[in-house]
Wavefront OBJ file of the C-alpha trace (Angstrom):
o trace
v -20.331 75.249 57.853
v -22.407 74.592 61.322
v -23.026 70.903 60.364
v -19.198 70.031 59.933
v -18.998 69.479 63.793
v -21.748 67.007 63.714
v -20.230 65.161 60.656
v -17.045 64.644 62.041
v -18.075 63.334 65.555
v -20.631 60.596 63.431
v -17.174 59.763 61.429
v -15.103 59.299 64.490
v -17.803 57.784 65.837
v -17.753 55.468 62.993
v -14.202 54.587 63.036
v -14.054 54.126 67.004
v -17.031 51.036 66.591
v -15.285 49.883 63.238
v -11.782 49.566 65.495
v -13.722 47.816 68.037
v -14.461 44.852 65.888
v -12.268 41.705 65.810
v -10.117 41.697 62.257
v -11.277 38.754 60.507
v -9.888 36.764 57.111
v -12.207 36.234 54.099
v -12.140 32.514 54.643
v -13.661 32.726 58.487
v -16.834 32.487 59.247
v -18.860 35.080 60.688
v -18.817 32.997 64.142
v -15.882 30.790 65.235
v -16.494 27.271 65.113
v -16.392 25.482 68.732
v -12.585 25.335 69.876
v -11.488 21.835 69.829
v -8.760 21.221 72.098
v -5.819 18.860 71.671
v -5.738 15.850 73.238
v -3.791 15.481 76.716
v -0.688 13.139 76.514
v -1.315 9.890 78.384
v -4.102 7.168 78.164
v -2.221 5.589 75.509
v -0.958 9.060 73.524
v 1.803 10.068 73.250
v 3.423 13.204 71.331
v 5.838 14.055 68.971
v 6.885 18.015 68.769
v 7.352 19.411 65.033
v 11.265 19.280 66.331
v 10.707 15.377 66.171
v 12.899 13.455 63.645
v 10.091 11.363 62.936
v 7.964 14.288 60.936
v 9.651 15.409 57.992
v 8.517 18.592 56.426
v 8.885 18.757 52.394
v 9.189 22.549 50.704
v 9.280 25.932 52.366
v 8.492 25.613 56.528
v 9.644 28.114 59.034
v 9.460 28.044 62.839
v 7.421 30.006 65.186
v 7.851 30.738 69.340
v 5.150 31.440 71.274
v 4.686 30.208 75.045
v 1.133 29.363 73.823
v 2.001 26.630 71.874
v 3.490 22.894 72.630
v 6.803 22.998 73.700
v 6.703 27.116 72.681
v 7.310 26.551 68.820
v 5.565 25.071 66.146
v 6.273 24.968 62.400
v 4.289 27.220 59.529
v 4.332 27.204 55.700
v 2.655 29.790 53.571
v 3.696 27.796 50.621
v 0.755 26.135 48.817
v 1.908 22.354 47.885
v 4.221 22.066 51.261
v 4.114 18.949 53.161
v 4.551 17.675 56.456
v 4.205 13.688 57.245
v 4.579 11.074 59.414
v 4.330 7.187 59.810
v 3.211 5.213 62.367
v 1.939 2.162 64.053
v -0.730 2.742 66.517
v -4.940 2.766 66.539
v -5.348 7.033 66.497
v -3.799 10.079 65.439
v -3.924 13.359 65.571
v -2.492 16.385 64.238
v -2.448 19.450 66.277
v -1.880 23.229 65.404
v -3.620 26.693 65.784
v -6.633 28.245 64.314
v -6.237 32.014 63.446
v -7.040 34.707 60.833
v -3.896 34.306 59.362
v -4.302 30.586 58.821
v -5.380 29.063 55.449
v -6.440 25.418 54.168
v -4.631 22.022 54.619
v -5.675 18.671 52.842
v -5.097 15.547 55.178
v -4.732 12.260 53.701
v -4.518 9.080 55.545
v -2.827 5.721 53.991
v -3.678 7.771 50.710
v -7.013 8.522 51.403
v -8.275 11.557 51.527
v -9.898 12.792 54.878
v -10.878 16.269 53.535
v -9.643 19.801 53.330
v -9.418 21.652 56.746
v -10.290 25.325 56.792
v -7.525 27.099 59.604
v -9.546 30.334 59.594
v -11.464 31.689 62.666
v -11.429 35.423 63.813
v -9.694 34.507 66.893
v -6.703 32.811 67.514
v -7.128 29.181 69.365
v -3.858 27.578 70.008
v -3.105 23.826 70.862
v -6.173 22.895 68.715
v -6.730 19.432 67.424
v -6.887 19.980 63.937
v -7.489 16.700 62.853
v -8.475 13.638 65.030
v -8.931 10.119 63.908
v -8.995 6.647 66.058
v -10.225 3.273 65.490
v -6.976 2.419 63.109
v -5.259 -1.083 62.667
v -2.709 -0.680 65.108
v -0.554 -3.978 63.360
v -0.107 -1.956 60.276
v 2.244 1.154 59.783
v 0.156 4.132 58.599
v 0.746 7.385 56.855
v -0.492 10.860 57.721
v 0.185 13.586 55.148
v -0.716 17.518 55.832
v -0.444 19.269 52.330
v -1.171 23.296 52.219
v -3.300 24.157 50.365
v -3.781 27.820 51.022
v -0.687 30.459 49.935
v 0.571 33.466 51.354
v -0.324 35.323 53.487
v -1.965 32.756 55.091
v -0.342 29.782 56.672
v -1.190 26.483 58.425
v 1.400 24.833 61.292
v 2.410 22.273 62.720
v 2.826 22.419 66.686
v 3.140 18.393 67.461
v 1.545 14.977 66.072
v -0.540 12.617 68.770
v 0.007 8.885 68.337
v -2.103 6.638 70.205
v -1.524 3.229 71.543
v 1.474 3.234 69.128
v 4.655 5.001 68.140
v 5.968 7.205 64.972
v 7.984 5.054 62.849
v 11.497 6.134 60.235
v 11.348 3.200 58.650
v 8.920 0.715 58.324
v 8.118 -2.734 56.589
v 7.630 -2.109 53.116
v 4.381 -1.989 51.150
v 3.016 -5.199 49.820
v 2.072 -5.300 45.925
v -2.015 -4.779 45.680
v -4.176 -2.548 46.301
v -3.048 -0.194 43.651
v 0.143 -0.723 44.621
v 2.930 -2.396 41.777
v 6.466 -3.433 42.439
v 9.431 -2.926 40.000
v 12.746 -4.412 41.298
v 16.127 -2.815 41.423
v 16.950 -4.096 37.779
v 13.848 -2.313 35.984
v 14.962 -0.671 32.730
v 13.304 2.644 33.961
v 15.329 2.991 37.039
v 18.459 5.206 36.181
v 21.490 4.446 37.718
v 24.424 7.520 37.982
v 27.879 6.283 39.212
v 29.312 2.960 40.085
v 26.497 0.411 41.673
v 26.028 -3.723 41.466
v 23.995 -6.325 41.784
v 25.138 -8.147 44.972
v 23.174 -10.977 46.372
v 20.811 -10.439 49.558
v 18.254 -13.908 50.253
v 16.575 -12.021 52.357
v 15.551 -9.157 49.650
v 12.787 -9.260 47.151
v 13.824 -11.140 44.369
v 17.512 -12.357 46.057
v 19.210 -9.474 44.926
v 19.676 -5.580 45.271
v 21.760 -2.926 43.683
v 24.454 -1.195 46.098
v 26.504 1.577 45.844
v 29.001 2.768 48.024
v 30.125 5.742 45.990
v 29.379 9.239 47.462
v 27.303 11.126 44.494
v 26.030 7.930 43.486
v 22.523 8.031 42.354
v 18.947 6.468 40.857
v 16.555 8.285 39.592
v 12.721 7.287 38.555
v 9.959 8.893 36.697
v 6.624 8.029 37.690
v 2.791 8.441 37.317
v 0.949 7.808 40.462
v -0.252 8.985 43.858
v 2.133 7.542 45.585
v 5.891 6.351 45.451
v 7.857 3.829 47.647
v 11.532 3.517 47.814
v 12.255 -0.113 49.269
v 15.940 -1.167 50.955
v 18.251 -2.332 53.772
v 19.188 -0.642 56.797
v 22.120 -1.437 58.569
v 24.877 -0.293 61.058
v 27.230 0.168 58.565
v 25.166 1.686 56.078
v 25.069 5.617 54.836
v 23.102 8.441 54.136
v 21.276 9.961 51.346
v 19.368 13.085 49.947
v 16.007 12.652 48.824
v 14.495 14.957 46.275
v 10.964 14.814 44.737
v 9.761 16.853 41.420
v 13.117 19.054 42.177
v 12.340 19.698 45.890
v 14.298 17.857 48.941
v 12.171 15.799 50.597
v 14.995 14.774 53.798
v 18.483 13.739 54.185
v 18.225 10.234 55.770
v 20.550 7.999 57.560
v 20.165 4.173 56.574
v 22.078 3.302 59.941
v 19.960 0.819 62.335
v 21.813 -1.318 65.080
v 20.569 -4.280 63.592
v 19.796 -5.336 59.973
v 16.644 -4.511 58.404
v 15.335 -5.976 55.415
v 12.433 -4.853 52.693
v 12.318 -1.863 54.626
v 10.326 1.518 53.542
v 13.498 3.447 52.796
v 11.104 6.649 51.937
v 7.493 6.919 51.250
v 5.441 9.544 49.999
v 2.030 9.707 49.370
v -0.957 12.438 48.827
v 0.726 13.368 44.767
v -1.216 14.475 42.136
v -2.127 11.410 40.335
v -2.466 13.459 36.784
v 1.312 14.381 36.677
v 4.550 13.272 36.034
v 6.298 13.218 38.941
v 10.824 11.961 39.381
v 12.344 10.407 42.212
v 15.872 11.050 42.710
v 17.961 9.518 45.443
v 21.503 10.976 45.925
v 24.718 9.108 48.058
v 25.770 11.734 50.484
v 28.036 9.688 52.336
v 31.579 7.793 51.664
v 32.361 4.232 51.613
v 28.968 3.445 53.183
v 26.243 1.277 51.368
v 23.225 1.956 50.094
v 20.945 -0.591 48.328
v 18.013 -0.222 45.910
v 15.443 -3.437 46.471
v 12.691 -2.343 44.670
v 10.307 0.818 43.902
v 6.774 0.542 44.746
v 4.221 2.785 42.913
v 0.254 3.127 43.627
v -0.711 4.663 40.321
v -0.028 3.833 36.481
v 3.597 3.075 36.935
v 6.947 4.088 35.248
v 7.330 6.244 32.364
v 9.742 6.329 29.498
v 9.506 2.285 29.047
v 9.813 0.301 25.255
v 5.825 0.483 25.638
v 6.019 4.197 24.988
v 8.470 3.614 22.338
v 6.912 0.713 20.376
v 3.278 3.006 20.528
v 4.974 5.966 18.536
v 3.991 6.416 14.613
v 6.436 8.965 13.707
v 9.675 6.843 14.009
v 9.967 6.407 9.994
v 13.071 4.113 8.881
v 15.046 4.902 12.205
v 16.062 1.718 14.186
v 18.153 3.596 16.700
v 15.965 6.111 18.815
v 17.679 8.608 22.023
v 14.830 9.543 24.142
v 15.265 12.408 26.333
v 12.492 13.112 28.308
v 12.016 15.810 31.044
v 9.463 16.431 33.649
v 7.867 19.477 32.455
v 9.179 21.999 29.515
v 10.579 24.088 32.252
v 13.115 21.113 34.024
v 16.676 20.943 33.554
v 16.983 17.672 34.342
v 16.386 14.535 31.821
v 16.292 10.800 32.189
v 18.037 9.749 28.453
v 16.853 6.135 27.267
v 18.567 4.715 24.146
v 16.329 2.063 22.456
v 16.975 0.051 19.137
v 14.523 -1.876 16.926
v 14.629 -5.683 16.017
v 12.476 -7.566 14.057
v 10.362 -8.013 17.855
v 10.075 -4.243 18.450
v 11.892 -1.479 20.136
v 14.058 -2.639 23.181
v 15.925 -0.737 25.969
v 19.919 -0.732 25.536
v 20.797 1.917 28.247
v 19.878 4.696 30.717
v 21.407 7.369 32.087
v 20.617 10.477 33.748
v 21.162 14.069 31.479
v 20.664 17.901 31.737
v 19.116 20.485 29.532
v 18.976 23.895 28.970
v 18.952 26.784 31.868
v 14.969 27.475 30.650
v 14.436 23.807 30.176
v 12.956 22.845 26.441
v 11.069 24.472 23.814
v 13.691 26.222 21.874
v 12.231 29.148 19.656
v 15.384 31.871 19.180
v 18.846 32.050 19.881
v 20.246 32.619 22.898
v 16.786 31.759 25.273
v 18.596 29.417 26.719
v 16.113 25.969 25.951
v 17.048 22.543 24.320
v 15.083 22.272 21.102
v 11.686 19.753 21.819
v 11.000 17.349 18.871
v 11.908 15.131 16.931
v 15.683 15.428 15.114
v 18.328 13.296 13.181
v 21.631 12.746 14.344
v 24.632 14.548 13.278
v 28.333 14.022 12.471
v 30.380 13.345 15.967
v 33.389 15.208 17.123
v 35.526 15.500 19.904
v 38.887 17.217 21.377
v 40.056 13.519 20.921
v 40.693 10.854 19.085
v 37.254 8.833 17.682
v 36.445 7.152 20.602
v 35.102 4.227 18.252
v 31.960 5.535 16.924
v 30.769 4.552 13.342
v 29.100 8.066 12.768
v 31.233 10.323 10.664
v 34.149 12.524 13.312
v 35.366 15.953 12.981
v 38.680 16.225 15.541
v 38.667 19.767 16.298
v 41.558 21.818 15.832
v 42.668 25.248 16.057
v 40.620 27.778 13.973
v 37.235 25.532 14.420
v 34.497 27.607 15.237
v 30.936 27.264 15.465
v 28.699 30.134 13.922
v 26.085 31.403 15.571
v 25.943 35.106 14.978
v 22.626 35.453 12.242
v 24.637 38.193 11.257
v 26.620 35.617 9.054
v 23.299 34.070 7.310
v 25.797 32.102 4.530
v 27.699 30.445 7.474
v 24.923 30.657 10.216
v 24.419 27.214 12.439
v 27.690 25.618 10.485
v 31.418 24.731 11.588
v 34.128 26.558 10.016
v 37.523 26.404 10.087
v 39.078 30.063 9.824
v 42.208 31.997 10.992
v 42.046 34.014 14.466
v 42.358 37.394 12.390
v 39.052 36.349 10.798
v 35.634 38.472 12.281
v 34.437 34.808 12.541
v 36.644 34.326 15.527
v 37.218 37.308 17.036
v 33.060 37.710 17.356
v 32.303 36.668 20.916
v 28.846 34.974 20.060
v 30.761 32.405 18.207
v 32.006 29.237 19.422
v 35.839 28.296 19.427
v 34.840 24.804 19.580
v 38.431 23.535 19.989
v 38.906 25.135 23.421
v 35.199 24.795 25.334
v 36.417 21.475 27.688
v 35.426 19.364 29.088
v 31.984 19.763 27.481
v 32.994 19.044 24.065
v 35.525 16.172 24.676
v 32.981 13.940 22.860
v 29.872 14.501 21.477
v 27.426 14.856 17.986
v 25.314 17.247 16.438
v 21.601 17.464 16.879
v 20.763 18.752 13.351
v 18.309 21.429 14.486
v 17.522 24.661 12.353
v 18.821 22.639 9.431
v 17.094 25.162 7.164
v 19.735 27.563 9.134
v 17.131 30.182 9.353
v 19.009 33.561 11.168
v 18.101 33.566 15.010
v 16.013 30.321 15.086
v 19.032 28.930 17.071
v 22.317 27.400 16.520
v 24.907 24.973 17.828
v 22.813 22.109 19.251
v 24.968 19.207 20.424
v 24.545 16.150 22.752
v 27.689 16.784 24.451
v 29.469 16.112 27.627
v 28.446 17.452 31.521
v 30.742 19.232 33.185
v 30.266 20.772 36.823
v 26.981 22.980 35.398
v 23.867 21.436 36.550
v 22.381 22.989 32.872
v 23.703 23.968 29.730
v 23.065 26.732 27.112
v 20.637 24.935 25.253
v 21.828 21.570 24.508
v 21.795 18.550 25.862
v 24.436 17.048 28.332
v 25.550 13.915 29.918
v 28.230 12.273 31.592
v 31.349 11.521 29.443
v 31.339 8.109 29.877
v 27.461 7.901 28.977
v 28.723 10.149 26.074
v 31.011 7.552 24.788
v 29.002 4.747 25.194
v 26.134 6.632 22.974
v 28.887 7.330 20.243
v 29.905 3.644 20.536
v 26.341 2.372 19.990
v 24.998 5.192 17.083
v 25.461 3.279 13.932
v 24.111 5.671 10.781
v 23.122 2.486 9.131
v 20.008 2.308 11.440
v 19.130 6.004 10.748
v 19.216 6.873 14.163
v 17.118 9.898 15.854
v 16.457 11.922 18.703
v 13.617 12.692 20.207
v 13.518 15.430 23.121
v 10.182 16.373 25.212
v 8.296 16.662 28.346
v 7.002 13.019 28.993
v 3.323 14.244 29.067
v 4.037 14.941 25.052
v 5.532 12.088 24.128
v 1.939 10.468 22.657
v 2.258 13.414 19.762
v 5.195 11.108 18.320
l 1 2 3 4 5 6 7 8 9 10 11 12 13 14 15 16 17 18 19 20 21 22 23 24 25 26 27 28 29 30 31 32 33 34 35 36 37 38 39 40 41 42 43 44 45 46 47 48 49 50 51 52 53 54 55 56 57 58 59 60 61 62 63 64 65 66 67 68 69 70 71 72 73 74 75 76 77 78 79 80 81 82 83 84 85 86 87 88 89 90 91 92 93 94 95 96 97 98 99 100 101 102 103 104 105 106 107 108 109 110 111 112 113 114 115 116 117 118 119 120 121 122 123 124 125 126 127 128 129 130 131 132 133 134 135 136 137 138 139 140 141 142 143 144 145 146 147 148 149 150 151 152 153 154 155 156 157 158 159 160 161 162 163 164 165 166 167 168 169 170 171 172 173 174 175 176 177 178 179 180 181 182 183 184 185 186 187 188 189 190 191 192 193 194 195 196 197 198 199 200 201 202 203 204 205 206 207 208 209 210 211 212 213 214 215 216 217 218 219 220 221 222 223 224 225 226 227 228 229 230 231 232 233 234 235 236 237 238 239 240 241 242 243 244 245 246 247 248 249 250 251 252 253 254 255 256 257 258 259 260 261 262 263 264 265 266 267 268 269 270 271 272 273 274 275 276 277 278 279 280 281 282 283 284 285 286 287 288 289 290 291 292 293 294 295 296 297 298 299 300 301 302 303 304 305 306 307 308 309 310 311 312 313 314 315 316 317 318 319 320 321 322 323 324 325 326 327 328 329 330 331 332 333 334 335 336 337 338 339 340 341 342 343 344 345 346 347 348 349 350 351 352 353 354 355 356 357 358 359 360 361 362 363 364 365 366 367 368 369 370 371 372 373 374 375 376 377 378 379 380 381 382 383 384 385 386 387 388 389 390 391 392 393 394 395 396 397 398 399 400 401 402 403 404 405 406 407 408 409 410 411 412 413 414 415 416 417 418 419 420 421 422 423 424 425 426 427 428 429 430 431 432 433 434 435 436 437 438 439 440 441 442 443 444 445 446 447 448 449 450 451 452 453 454 455 456 457 458 459 460 461 462 463 464 465 466 467 468 469 470 471 472 473 474 475 476 477 478 479 480 481 482 483 484 485 486 487 488 489 490 491 492 493 494 495 496 497 498 499 500 501 502 503 504 505 506 507 508 509 510 511 512
């Protein structure tokens, strides 16, 4: 017991010593690097604070206020993959922010070329630091700086301001020209999927003398591609409208296409630094009414569009089919898809139509009843159906009537995954697990059966259809498109052509 006071003194003194040491992050060096103070405004340098509309932020970003920051605030993100981007014309660029124990890492690309990963972790906190600085650029061209967060919570990366030397930031810039890895695809390319009302109009100052134009709120176009960069080219003018730009399911920005004077061949959206090994999907949706939006061409730096006829012509497992409905998604977890129809002639497979579609709530890859996934694989096209008369399909057509029920409860194995017509007093009718087909509008206004689980294995999944979409952004496991598109597909399908439907992620198309 006599030694207790000495031990207590030792423990307390040790705790005091440790409490005097600076707290550090695992990524911090034993000694902080020399501070790199931000460049002052002036001598050709112009500052763009984090609130500037010229800087757009992708992913989850928050705002932190502190008088030590430039302008008293900065934007920060703890989400790996979140990014900030600015386009500018000038001969120098600088990214300013803070280094601290709570900061992580960020990757910098300039004009698509990696500049390295910046370690922002230090023991002490340093404000207004030049985290990336580069001069000697060509001031006559428009450059793109992209900052991508590499680390994840609890560490963060921040943007306090961006500095441009001998130039200015740009929202729009002249379109990137083909070459140096960039490929251009005009507005009529088969892999650009349009939804809503779009018309081809002449435009002598555009690339091929024409553009696609829409003034309809909610109209959209979508492209899937492999590459590390993407650019949408079109027109800006005083009467032009607004759009929402979404890349890989993440909203990139809400964009006004209004400029005092008409400008042609403009890069309306430009994104670099993507993972070239992955398939990406860009979707642009009009958010204004009665104001034009155009697409002149799409520029891709990398492999090119997905879902083209070359992919289908390379397939080895289509058998005697001469009509194909190809439903592809960016990933197996995606709820949205691109639906292309193809027909085979003596010269091979050719694209017939393209349309956007939606899948199950949990994407693709059905394995059991109720998993909210659409099936992935190749399936035969079954009978057509609808709440109204035959719209003109050559498929056998069933007009729904009272008492029609699709049996989806595995407890009825003898009729599981079949259409039955029963009385309202029947257990099949009363069972809420079964679908009362006559009353499911507008979804079953028109459609056809996807012949999934034709062995009718109880519990493996049932009631898989290609049908009309409604207000929901996903299905319970079917595949859906707008009623106009569903009707057009039904009119095109011909049982003598042995039609099939393939549903899968783009990465898996080589399996067919």
